[in-house]
Residue frames as qw, qx, qy, qz and C-alpha x, y, z in Angstrom:
[[0.771, 0.549, 0.255, 0.197, -98.83, 15.43, 81.50],
 [0.350, -0.583, 0.346, 0.646, -95.69, 16.57, 79.76],
 [0.711, 0.680, 0.165, -0.072, -95.24, 17.70, 76.22],
 [0.514, -0.385, 0.475, 0.602, -92.20, 17.47, 73.91],
 [0.473, 0.725, -0.169, -0.471, -91.97, 19.43, 70.52],
 [0.744, 0.042, 0.588, 0.316, -91.17, 17.07, 67.60],
 [0.062, 0.644, -0.253, -0.720, -89.75, 19.38, 64.99],
 [0.263, 0.246, -0.672, -0.647, -91.36, 18.87, 61.59],
 [0.224, -0.230, -0.946, -0.044, -93.83, 16.41, 63.13],
 [0.435, -0.683, -0.332, -0.484, -95.86, 18.13, 65.80],
 [0.228, -0.540, 0.558, -0.587, -95.93, 17.68, 69.53],
 [0.588, -0.126, -0.798, 0.038, -95.92, 14.50, 71.74],
 [0.481, -0.537, 0.274, -0.637, -97.96, 14.57, 75.02],
 [0.523, 0.072, -0.832, 0.172, -97.22, 12.06, 77.58],
 [0.616, -0.449, 0.132, -0.634, -99.49, 11.00, 80.48],
 [0.290, 0.043, -0.928, 0.230, -99.11, 8.41, 83.27],
 [0.550, -0.502, -0.363, -0.560, -102.48, 7.46, 84.69],
 [0.522, -0.591, 0.368, -0.493, -103.24, 6.93, 88.33],
 [0.974, -0.067, 0.197, -0.086, -102.88, 3.13, 87.57],
 [0.417, -0.604, 0.548, 0.400, -99.29, 3.85, 86.43],
 [0.715, 0.403, 0.515, 0.247, -100.14, 3.25, 82.72],
 [0.203, -0.470, 0.300, 0.805, -98.13, 5.30, 80.16],
 [0.528, 0.662, 0.528, 0.066, -100.03, 6.81, 77.30],
 [0.218, -0.386, 0.242, 0.863, -98.77, 9.22, 74.68],
 [0.485, 0.748, 0.447, -0.075, -100.53, 11.29, 71.96],
 [0.390, -0.144, 0.372, 0.830, -98.66, 12.66, 68.95],
 [0.349, 0.800, 0.321, -0.368, -100.36, 15.71, 67.58],
 [0.594, 0.117, 0.468, 0.644, -99.13, 15.73, 63.98],
 [0.083, -0.328, 0.121, 0.933, -98.86, 18.99, 62.11],
 [0.147, -0.076, -0.728, -0.666, -101.34, 17.74, 59.57],
 [0.563, -0.241, 0.094, -0.785, -104.19, 17.49, 62.20],
 [0.841, -0.136, -0.505, -0.142, -103.99, 13.70, 62.66],
 [0.491, -0.633, 0.490, -0.345, -103.09, 12.09, 66.05],
 [0.699, 0.124, -0.704, 0.028, -101.40, 8.92, 67.00],
 [0.640, -0.580, 0.218, -0.454, -102.43, 7.50, 70.33],
 [0.561, 0.297, -0.754, 0.171, -99.94, 5.04, 71.95],
 [0.793, -0.519, 0.097, -0.303, -100.58, 2.75, 74.91],
 [0.270, 0.551, -0.763, 0.204, -97.43, 1.27, 76.57],
 [0.743, -0.204, -0.638, 0.005, -97.16, -2.05, 78.38],
 [0.554, -0.776, 0.068, -0.294, -97.55, -1.83, 82.17],
 [0.912, -0.270, 0.118, 0.286, -94.55, -4.33, 82.63],
 [0.528, -0.046, 0.277, 0.802, -92.31, -2.27, 80.36],
 [0.109, 0.820, 0.286, -0.484, -93.36, 1.44, 80.06],
 [0.018, -0.600, 0.485, 0.635, -91.01, 1.81, 77.11],
 [0.157, 0.067, 0.909, 0.381, -92.67, -0.96, 75.01],
 [0.463, 0.117, -0.155, -0.865, -95.69, 0.15, 72.87],
 [0.412, 0.142, 0.878, -0.199, -98.65, -2.21, 73.33],
 [0.371, 0.661, 0.644, 0.104, -101.06, -0.53, 70.94],
 [0.123, -0.326, 0.179, 0.920, -100.81, 2.38, 68.52],
 [0.358, 0.696, 0.621, -0.047, -103.83, 4.10, 66.88],
 [0.208, -0.103, 0.261, 0.937, -103.53, 6.62, 64.03],
 [0.192, 0.698, 0.623, -0.297, -106.55, 8.82, 63.98],
 [0.254, 0.579, 0.370, 0.681, -107.81, 11.33, 61.26],
 [0.006, -0.154, 0.216, -0.964, -108.44, 14.86, 62.31],
 [0.611, -0.300, -0.272, -0.680, -112.20, 14.16, 62.26],
 [0.791, -0.262, -0.550, 0.057, -111.76, 10.95, 64.38],
 [0.412, 0.050, -0.480, 0.773, -109.53, 12.97, 66.76],
 [0.309, -0.270, 0.017, -0.912, -112.37, 15.64, 67.06],
 [0.750, -0.293, -0.411, -0.428, -114.84, 12.97, 67.77],
 [0.690, -0.121, -0.587, 0.406, -112.62, 11.33, 70.39],
 [0.142, 0.155, -0.306, 0.929, -112.17, 14.76, 72.10],
 [0.489, -0.278, -0.159, -0.811, -115.90, 15.34, 72.16],
 [0.804, -0.225, -0.540, -0.110, -116.48, 11.84, 73.61],
 [0.627, -0.081, -0.515, 0.580, -113.90, 12.46, 76.38],
 [0.159, -0.237, -0.308, 0.908, -114.75, 16.04, 77.33],
 [0.014, 0.631, 0.642, 0.436, -118.36, 16.72, 76.50],
 [0.297, -0.818, -0.352, 0.345, -118.55, 19.37, 79.31],
 [0.305, -0.499, 0.211, 0.783, -115.97, 21.48, 77.56],
 [0.325, 0.353, 0.646, 0.594, -117.70, 21.46, 74.18],
 [0.130, 0.605, 0.269, -0.739, -118.99, 24.86, 73.19],
 [0.572, 0.620, 0.520, 0.138, -120.74, 25.81, 70.02],
 [0.105, 0.989, -0.064, -0.088, -118.92, 29.04, 70.04],
 [0.599, -0.475, 0.542, 0.349, -115.60, 27.22, 69.75],
 [0.576, 0.678, -0.298, -0.345, -114.04, 27.61, 66.35],
 [0.833, -0.082, 0.509, 0.200, -112.88, 24.14, 65.09],
 [0.167, 0.761, -0.353, -0.518, -110.45, 25.39, 62.50],
 [0.301, -0.207, 0.867, 0.339, -109.55, 21.97, 60.99],
 [0.456, 0.525, 0.718, -0.023, -113.03, 21.66, 59.42],
 [0.311, 0.897, 0.108, -0.294, -112.41, 24.95, 57.68],
 [0.826, 0.456, -0.004, 0.330, -109.19, 23.83, 56.32],
 [0.019, 0.838, -0.310, 0.448, -107.15, 25.96, 58.79],
 [0.795, -0.272, -0.419, 0.344, -104.70, 24.91, 61.52],
 [0.177, -0.909, 0.246, -0.286, -103.27, 26.80, 64.40],
 [0.911, -0.044, -0.233, 0.338, -99.84, 25.79, 65.65],
 [0.452, -0.848, 0.186, 0.205, -97.06, 26.90, 68.03],
 [0.767, 0.505, -0.140, 0.370, -93.79, 27.67, 66.36],
 [0.572, -0.768, 0.002, 0.288, -90.73, 28.26, 68.50],
 [0.416, 0.858, -0.261, 0.149, -87.89, 30.48, 67.55],
 [0.862, -0.171, -0.202, 0.433, -84.42, 29.18, 68.48],
 [0.346, -0.834, 0.032, 0.429, -81.86, 31.40, 70.09],
 [0.386, -0.249, 0.530, 0.713, -79.71, 31.12, 66.87],
 [0.442, 0.673, 0.593, -0.011, -82.77, 32.11, 64.70],
 [0.361, 0.292, 0.295, 0.835, -82.17, 34.53, 61.81],
 [0.159, -0.701, -0.355, -0.598, -85.08, 36.43, 63.25],
 [0.596, -0.539, -0.374, 0.463, -83.80, 36.90, 66.72],
 [0.264, -0.484, -0.073, 0.831, -83.90, 40.69, 67.29],
 [0.027, 0.101, 0.512, 0.852, -85.73, 41.49, 64.05],
 [0.453, 0.147, 0.288, -0.831, -89.27, 42.77, 63.77],
 [0.566, 0.306, 0.739, -0.198, -92.31, 40.69, 62.96],
 [0.506, 0.770, 0.046, -0.386, -92.74, 42.80, 59.76],
 [0.056, 0.677, -0.668, -0.303, -89.43, 41.84, 58.45],
 [0.445, -0.030, 0.895, 0.003, -90.56, 38.22, 58.25],
 [0.381, 0.224, -0.412, -0.797, -93.18, 39.16, 55.67],
 [0.262, 0.032, 0.940, -0.215, -95.08, 36.24, 57.12],
 [0.530, 0.509, 0.494, -0.464, -98.61, 37.05, 55.86],
 [0.472, 0.694, -0.266, -0.475, -97.39, 38.10, 52.46],
 [0.145, 0.429, -0.882, -0.131, -95.04, 35.06, 51.88],
 [0.043, 0.013, -0.995, 0.092, -97.31, 32.42, 53.42],
 [0.444, -0.429, -0.464, -0.636, -100.85, 33.70, 54.03],
 [0.590, -0.355, -0.667, 0.284, -100.35, 32.81, 57.66],
 [0.195, -0.806, 0.044, -0.557, -101.28, 35.17, 60.57],
 [0.422, 0.056, -0.673, 0.605, -99.28, 35.40, 63.80],
 [0.424, -0.667, -0.397, -0.467, -101.99, 35.81, 66.25],
 [0.568, -0.809, 0.128, -0.085, -99.93, 35.88, 69.51],
 [0.529, 0.493, -0.582, 0.372, -96.34, 35.58, 70.77],
 [0.807, -0.576, -0.127, 0.004, -95.53, 33.73, 74.03],
 [0.420, 0.575, -0.470, 0.521, -92.47, 35.06, 75.72],
 [0.146, 0.111, -0.806, 0.562, -91.56, 33.38, 79.09],
 [0.029, 0.386, 0.835, -0.391, -94.66, 33.91, 81.25],
 [0.285, 0.534, 0.174, -0.777, -96.30, 36.58, 79.09],
 [0.454, 0.450, 0.697, 0.324, -98.42, 36.48, 76.00],
 [0.071, 0.390, -0.152, -0.905, -98.59, 39.29, 73.42],
 [0.513, 0.510, 0.690, -0.047, -101.86, 39.01, 71.49],
 [0.504, 0.792, 0.321, 0.123, -102.11, 40.33, 67.99],
 [0.499, -0.521, 0.199, 0.663, -98.46, 41.57, 67.76],
 [0.402, 0.866, 0.011, -0.296, -97.99, 44.40, 65.20],
 [0.817, 0.506, -0.065, 0.269, -95.23, 44.54, 62.56],
 [0.118, 0.805, -0.387, 0.435, -92.94, 46.53, 64.71],
 [0.825, -0.504, 0.210, -0.146, -92.84, 43.77, 67.42],
 [0.243, 0.664, -0.707, 0.018, -89.30, 42.64, 67.95],
 [0.951, -0.053, -0.285, -0.104, -88.78, 38.85, 68.00],
 [0.239, -0.682, 0.660, -0.205, -86.48, 37.08, 70.43],
 [0.469, 0.193, -0.860, -0.045, -85.00, 33.66, 70.57],
 [0.007, -0.111, -0.871, 0.479, -87.18, 31.42, 72.75],
 [0.473, 0.195, 0.092, -0.854, -90.34, 33.22, 71.64],
 [0.283, 0.219, 0.931, 0.074, -93.21, 30.94, 70.77],
 [0.258, 0.156, -0.235, -0.924, -95.30, 32.23, 67.88],
 [0.469, 0.381, 0.738, -0.302, -98.99, 31.22, 67.59],
 [0.125, 0.243, -0.541, -0.795, -99.83, 31.03, 63.88],
 [0.586, 0.360, 0.651, -0.322, -103.01, 30.22, 61.98],
 [0.354, 0.531, -0.443, -0.630, -103.39, 29.38, 58.32],
 [0.901, 0.263, -0.215, -0.270, -103.72, 26.66, 55.87],
 [0.918, -0.251, 0.204, 0.230, -101.55, 23.39, 56.36],
 [0.699, 0.421, 0.070, 0.574, -99.23, 24.52, 53.42],
 [0.045, 0.867, -0.096, 0.487, -99.02, 27.99, 54.89],
 [0.723, -0.652, 0.202, -0.107, -98.18, 26.74, 58.40],
 [0.910, -0.045, 0.203, 0.359, -95.49, 24.46, 56.96],
 [0.508, 0.647, 0.054, 0.566, -94.06, 27.33, 54.92],
 [0.300, -0.873, 0.124, -0.364, -94.07, 29.56, 58.07],
 [0.810, -0.524, 0.249, 0.091, -92.24, 26.90, 60.15],
 [0.795, 0.271, 0.124, 0.528, -89.58, 26.72, 57.41],
 [0.182, 0.806, -0.025, 0.563, -89.21, 30.47, 57.32],
 [0.456, -0.809, 0.162, -0.335, -89.10, 30.85, 61.08],
 [0.936, -0.270, 0.139, 0.180, -86.70, 27.89, 61.39],
 [0.612, 0.654, -0.137, 0.423, -84.07, 29.72, 59.31],
 [0.646, -0.673, -0.023, 0.359, -80.90, 30.20, 61.23]]
């Protein structure tokens, strides 16, 4: 499986089955999903496209992976929260600045719960943590807050 960030939309996941069928799932930032099935004779031609609500997506995941379901797992969408990855570009205004300078929680209500940098993860980074282009920030908050965070962090 491969993933492709779709700025302003979400992430597209592509999968080719063992039967050489191409599927894609677009995980939209609003929690909905679009599942696409492509023609076997033309893998670039979409045969079927289904747009699923967040609840329908959760039900599908439960049906596909019941062995991975845990009652301790926090399903944030039912609580009105979303978690998202936001990548800083190398030209970002925040490249080299500290996390505290973003005023992220104050301005958006969003929490940055981790920063992924190359092969490392920094959980619960403090306000003195220095950001770098290419960092991926894991944020959690309301849909509106995450959208505002993406706008702020996308500043160049």
